[in-house]
N, C-alpha and C positions, 0 to 999 in steps of 0.2 A: 380898937373899937370891938365891943363885945355885943353879941345879939342873943336874946333869948328866944328859943324856937317856941312856936305855940305847940299845944298839945296835938293838934291836927297835923302839923309838920312833923313832928316827933313820930307820930303814929305812921305817917306816909313813909318816912324814911327807914323805920324799923321794917315795914311790909315789904319793901322792894329792894332789888338786888343791886344792879349795876348803876354806876354813875359815869357821866362824861365830865372830864376835868379839862378846862381851858387855861393854858398858860401863855406866855409870851415868848416867842422864839427871839435870839439875840437880834435878828433883823427887824423886830417890831411886829412880825406876823403872828397871828394867832396859831397856837397848836392845841389840837384836842385828842384826847385819849380816853378809851373806855376802861375803868378802873373798879375793883373793889373798894369797898368803904365799911366803917364802923361808924355808928353815931355814939359819942361818948359825951353824955349830957347835952350840952348845947354846942358841941365841937363836932366836926367831921374828922376821922382819922384815915389817912391815906398811907399806903405803904408800897415801896417799890424798890427794885434792885438798882444798885448804883449803876450809872452808865446810860439810863434811859433818858430820853430828851425832856419829857414833861418834868420829872424831878429836878434835873439840872436847871432847866428853866426857873423852877421855884427857888432854888439856892440863890440864883442870880438876881431874880425879881420875884418877890414873895406875893404878888398879886395874883389871884385865882378865882375862877369861876366854876361852881360845880353845879350840874343839872341831874336830877334823878327823875326818872318817867316811867309810867306804866304803859305808855303808848297813847294814852288819853289825857291824863292829868300828869302834872309836873310840879316839882319844886326847884326853884333855882335860888342858889346860894353864892354869894360872893364875899370876898374879904382878903385877908393876908395870912400866911402860913407862919407856923413856928417850926422850924426844921429840928427834928430830934434825931440824932444820929448814933444814939446808944444802941449797940447790937442787942442787948438783952431786952430793951422795951421793944425794937423792931422784931425780935422773934416772938414776943408775947402778942403783939399786934397781928402779925400775920398767922399765928396759930390760931387767935380768935376769929380772924377772916376765914381761914380755912374751915373752920367750925361753922361759922354762919352760912357759908357758901356750899356746905355739903349738901349734895341733892337732896337728901331726906329732910333737911332742916328748911331748905327752899320750899319743898312740897307743904311742909307743915305751916308755913307762913301764909300760903295761899288760901288756907282753909279758915 
């Protein structure tokens, strides 16, 4: 299933930082984690070190929910993931996230 984000949703996602990702633990319980993200067109890119629970959950069961909030307004997304475990792609993604989350860049987004 593919979804096209509205311009308003794209702008909100670009302007805000942290997301909460919800996955499903092996016992069926929900698991939440605060994560960095990138918007790539109409997709959300997440990146994590191997061994953390939420990415392991996504490898096992690709259903995911992501919420981005500014404390008053929020955007909720849900869907399935495509796991990409290419180290070159992963390095590029985390480098772009580090740039996005650099404190100077975060301040610039607020203005």
